[in-house]
C-alpha positions as CSV (number, residue, x, y, z in Angstrom):
1,M,24.0,-13.3,-4.8
2,K,27.8,-14.3,-4.9
3,A,29.9,-14.5,-1.8
4,N,32.5,-12.4,-3.3
5,G,30.1,-9.7,-4.1
6,T,28.6,-9.7,-0.7
7,L,32.1,-9.4,0.8
8,L,33.0,-6.4,-1.5
9,M,29.8,-4.7,-0.7
10,L,30.6,-5.1,3.1
11,I,34.0,-3.8,2.7
12,S,32.7,-0.7,0.9
13,A,30.1,-0.2,3.6
14,L,32.8,-0.3,6.2
15,I,35.0,2.2,4.3
16,F,31.9,4.4,3.7
17,S,31.3,4.4,7.5
18,T,34.8,5.7,8.2
19,T,34.3,8.9,5.9
20,A,32.1,10.7,8.5
21,V,34.5,9.7,11.4
22,F,37.6,10.8,9.4
23,T,36.0,13.9,8.3
24,R,34.8,14.7,11.8
25,I,38.5,14.3,13.0
26,V,39.6,16.6,10.3
27,A,37.1,19.2,11.2
28,L,38.0,19.1,14.9
29,D,41.6,19.5,13.9
30,G,40.6,22.9,12.6
31,I,40.7,22.5,8.7
32,H,38.1,24.5,7.1
33,P,35.4,22.5,5.4
34,F,36.2,24.2,2.0
35,W,39.8,23.0,2.2
36,I,38.7,19.5,3.1
37,V,36.5,19.5,-0.1
38,E,39.4,20.9,-2.2
39,I,42.1,18.7,-1.0
40,R,40.0,15.6,-1.0
41,T,38.7,16.1,-4.5
42,A,42.1,17.0,-6.0
43,I,43.6,13.8,-4.6
44,A,40.6,11.7,-6.0
45,T,40.9,13.5,-9.4
46,A,44.5,12.3,-9.6
47,F,43.5,8.9,-8.6
48,F,40.8,8.5,-11.1
49,A,43.1,10.1,-13.9
50,I,45.6,7.3,-13.1
51,L,43.0,4.7,-13.2
52,I,41.8,5.9,-16.6
53,L,45.3,6.0,-18.1
54,S,46.1,2.5,-16.9
55,S,42.8,1.3,-18.2
56,A,43.6,2.8,-21.6
57,D,47.0,1.2,-21.6
58,S,45.5,-2.2,-21.0
59,R,42.7,-1.8,-23.6
60,K,45.1,0.0,-26.1
61,G,43.4,3.3,-25.7
62,S,39.9,2.1,-25.8
63,V,38.2,4.2,-23.1
64,T,34.6,5.3,-23.5
65,F,34.4,9.1,-23.2
66,F,31.2,11.3,-24.0
67,T,30.3,10.9,-27.6
68,G,28.9,13.6,-29.8
69,K,26.0,11.4,-30.5
70,D,24.7,11.5,-27.1
71,K,25.3,15.2,-25.8
72,P,22.8,14.8,-23.0
73,A,25.2,12.6,-21.2
74,L,27.6,15.4,-20.8
75,K,24.9,17.6,-19.4
76,Y,23.9,14.9,-17.0
77,A,27.4,14.4,-15.9
78,L,27.8,18.1,-15.2
79,I,24.6,18.3,-13.2
80,A,25.8,15.2,-11.2
81,A,29.1,16.9,-10.7
82,F,27.4,20.0,-9.4
83,C,25.2,18.0,-7.1
84,F,28.2,16.1,-5.8
85,F,30.0,19.4,-5.1
86,I,27.1,20.7,-3.0
87,N,26.8,17.5,-1.3
88,L,30.5,17.5,-0.2
89,I,30.2,21.0,0.9
90,C,27.0,20.4,3.0
91,Y,28.6,17.1,4.4
92,S,31.9,18.8,5.4
93,F,30.0,21.6,7.2
94,A,27.7,19.0,8.8
95,L,30.6,17.2,10.4
96,K,32.0,20.5,11.8
97,F,28.9,21.0,13.8
98,A,27.7,17.5,14.6
99,T,28.9,14.0,15.4
100,A,29.9,11.5,12.8
101,S,27.1,9.2,14.2
102,A,24.3,11.8,13.8
103,V,25.5,12.8,10.3
104,S,25.7,9.4,9.1
105,V,22.3,8.5,10.2
106,L,20.7,11.7,8.5
107,I,22.8,11.3,5.4
108,N,21.6,7.8,4.7
109,M,18.1,9.1,4.4
110,S,18.9,10.0,0.8
111,P,16.8,6.9,-0.4
112,V,13.8,8.4,1.1
113,F,14.3,11.8,-0.7
114,A,15.2,9.8,-4.0
115,V,11.7,8.2,-3.7
116,L,9.9,11.5,-3.2
117,F,12.0,13.2,-5.8
118,S,11.3,10.6,-8.5
119,F,7.7,11.0,-7.6
120,V,7.7,14.7,-8.1
121,V,9.4,14.6,-11.4
122,G,7.1,11.6,-12.6
123,A,10.0,9.3,-12.9
124,D,8.5,6.8,-10.6
125,L,5.4,5.9,-8.6
126,I,4.7,6.1,-5.0
127,N,2.7,3.7,-2.8
128,R,1.7,3.3,0.8
129,S,4.7,1.2,1.7
130,R,7.1,3.9,0.4
131,I,5.1,6.5,2.2
132,F,5.3,4.4,5.4
133,G,8.9,4.0,5.0
134,A,9.5,7.8,4.6
135,V,7.3,8.6,7.5
136,I,9.3,5.9,9.8
137,S,12.6,7.5,8.5
138,S,11.5,11.1,9.1
139,A,10.1,10.2,12.7
140,G,13.5,8.5,13.4
141,A,15.4,11.5,12.2
142,A,13.4,13.8,14.5
143,I,14.2,11.7,17.6
144,V,17.8,11.8,16.6
145,V,17.8,15.7,16.3
146,F,15.3,16.6,18.9
147,Q,16.1,14.1,21.6
148,P,16.1,15.7,25.2
149,G,19.7,16.6,26.2
150,N,21.0,16.2,22.7
151,T,24.8,16.5,22.6
152,S,25.3,15.0,19.2
153,G,25.3,18.4,17.5
154,N,23.4,21.6,16.6
155,I,20.9,22.7,14.1
156,E,23.4,23.9,11.6
157,G,24.9,20.4,11.4
158,Y,21.6,18.8,11.2
159,I,20.4,21.1,8.5
160,S,23.7,20.6,6.5
161,A,23.5,16.7,6.8
162,I,19.8,16.7,5.5
163,G,20.8,19.0,2.7
164,S,23.6,16.7,1.7
165,A,21.2,13.8,1.8
166,I,18.8,15.6,-0.5
167,V,21.5,16.7,-3.0
168,W,23.0,13.2,-3.0
169,S,19.7,11.7,-4.1
170,L,19.8,14.1,-7.1
171,F,23.4,13.1,-7.8
172,V,22.4,9.4,-7.9
173,V,19.6,10.2,-10.4
174,Y,21.8,12.2,-12.8
175,S,25.0,10.1,-12.5
176,A,22.9,7.0,-13.4
177,K,21.6,8.8,-16.5
178,A,25.2,9.9,-17.4
179,M,26.6,6.3,-16.9
180,R,24.4,4.9,-19.7
181,S,26.9,6.7,-22.2
182,C,30.2,6.9,-20.6
183,D,32.8,5.0,-18.6
184,R,32.2,5.1,-14.8
185,N,35.8,6.0,-14.1
186,V,35.5,8.8,-16.6
187,L,32.4,10.1,-14.9
188,N,34.2,9.9,-11.7
189,F,37.1,11.9,-12.9
190,V,34.7,14.5,-14.4
191,T,32.9,14.8,-11.0
192,M,36.0,15.1,-8.9
193,A,37.9,17.5,-11.3
194,F,34.7,19.7,-11.3
195,C,34.6,19.7,-7.5
196,A,38.3,20.4,-7.2
197,I,38.2,23.4,-9.6
198,A,34.9,24.8,-8.4
199,C,36.1,24.8,-4.8
200,I,39.6,26.6,-5.5
201,P,38.2,30.1,-5.0
202,L,36.2,29.2,-1.8
203,A,39.2,27.5,-0.3
204,L,41.5,30.4,-1.0
205,L,39.1,32.9,0.5
206,S,38.9,30.5,3.8
207,P,41.5,30.4,6.5
208,W,44.1,27.7,6.5
209,Q,44.8,25.8,9.7
210,A,46.0,22.3,9.8
211,S,48.3,19.8,11.5
212,F,50.1,16.8,10.0
213,K,47.5,14.6,11.5
214,G,44.6,16.5,9.8
215,I,46.4,16.5,6.4
216,A,47.1,12.9,6.7
217,Y,43.4,12.2,7.3
218,V,42.3,14.3,4.2
219,A,44.8,12.5,2.2
220,V,43.3,9.1,3.4
221,L,39.7,10.7,2.5
222,G,40.8,11.4,-1.0
223,I,42.6,8.2,-1.8
224,L,40.5,5.6,0.1
225,N,37.0,7.2,0.7
226,T,36.5,9.0,-2.4
227,G,38.7,6.8,-4.9
228,I,39.3,3.2,-3.8
229,V,36.0,2.7,-2.2
230,Y,34.0,3.4,-5.4
231,V,36.1,0.9,-7.4
232,I,35.3,-1.8,-4.8
233,Y,31.6,-0.7,-4.6
234,Q,31.1,-0.8,-8.4
235,K,32.7,-4.3,-8.5
236,G,30.5,-5.6,-5.8
237,L,27.4,-3.9,-7.3
238,K,28.1,-5.8,-10.5
239,E,28.1,-9.1,-8.7
240,T,25.3,-8.6,-6.1
241,G,23.0,-6.4,-8.2
242,P,21.3,-3.0,-7.2
243,V,18.7,-4.4,-4.8
244,A,21.1,-6.5,-2.7
245,A,23.9,-3.9,-2.8
246,S,21.5,-1.2,-1.5
247,I,20.4,-3.4,1.4
248,L,24.1,-4.4,2.3
249,T,25.3,-0.8,2.3
250,T,22.6,0.2,4.8
251,V,24.6,-1.2,7.5
252,S,27.1,1.7,7.1
253,P,25.5,3.8,9.8
254,I,25.9,1.0,12.3
255,F,29.6,0.8,11.5
256,T,29.9,4.5,11.9
257,V,28.4,4.6,15.4
258,A,30.8,1.9,16.5
259,L,33.7,3.8,15.0
260,D,32.6,7.0,16.4
261,F,32.7,5.3,20.0
262,V,36.0,3.6,19.4
263,M,37.9,6.5,17.9
264,L,36.2,9.6,19.4
265,G,34.5,8.3,22.6
266,I,31.0,9.2,21.4
267,V,28.5,7.1,23.4
268,P,25.0,6.9,21.7
269,S,22.0,7.4,23.9
270,P,19.2,5.0,24.0
271,L,17.0,7.5,22.2
272,F,19.7,8.0,19.5
273,V,19.8,4.3,19.0
274,A,16.0,4.0,18.6
275,G,15.8,7.0,16.3
276,A,18.8,5.5,14.1
277,G,16.9,2.2,14.0
278,M,13.8,3.8,12.8
279,V,15.8,5.7,10.0
280,I,17.4,2.4,8.8
281,M,14.1,0.5,9.0
282,G,12.5,3.2,7.0
283,I,15.3,3.2,4.3
284,L,15.1,-0.5,3.9
285,L,11.4,-0.3,3.3
286,C,11.8,2.4,0.6
287,K,14.7,0.4,-1.1
288,R,12.7,-2.7,-0.8
289,C,9.8,-1.3,-2.4
290,R,11.7,0.2,-5.4
291,S,13.0,-3.3,-6.3
């Protein structure tokens, strides 16, 4: 594993960890979740459009789009975009009703759902170690959600977070299929553009309330947390490989808990820490067993 790749993956994990905290700040500021998704993806669409155009200029126009020879790639890309759209909606609503720490822990259970989903559709095998990892993560999530005197959120937030994790696992599966035949930045552009267009009617039907602080954080979410971070992540992934990358990015919830404390004053309870540790342990088991 190259040192530069490891550094890039840790940087991406740190940026990913700020996403939950920044979104929580925006939600507490009063911006409706549909408007969060709309503004965030519209900015990210512009970011990837600029990236594609600059790449085309440097390569004299040679950017790989969807080809007629591989029509399924476009189908996979649209399914992935739809999954990402639902994921963002669930994620934004989750952070309206629960803390960044709780949502981050539950969201990162997506590898567990990916293992189960792959088994259901016959795309992968399941074994005792994977079952053990899924059970540990599920038990940890139960502790996070049902701990006595829980102040980290309510049931709406937890259900939304788990729903986001499930849909994210589907996004990973279908985006991987689409990337076999198209440029990653093109796929990112299609995904963000789909989300921005699909969310327009939902946003227009929702109340608008925002301060300069909230808008500024949404802008950061669009540029940094939905745009730049994926460029860093993909470069790090190329150098470290998928197994090492998946393990390195698992530290993201740890960063989120720390940032939640520093920026919002949220102090995790001992039971929350224990449950979060079990979730991360189970995720590592599932990821390790997939290698």
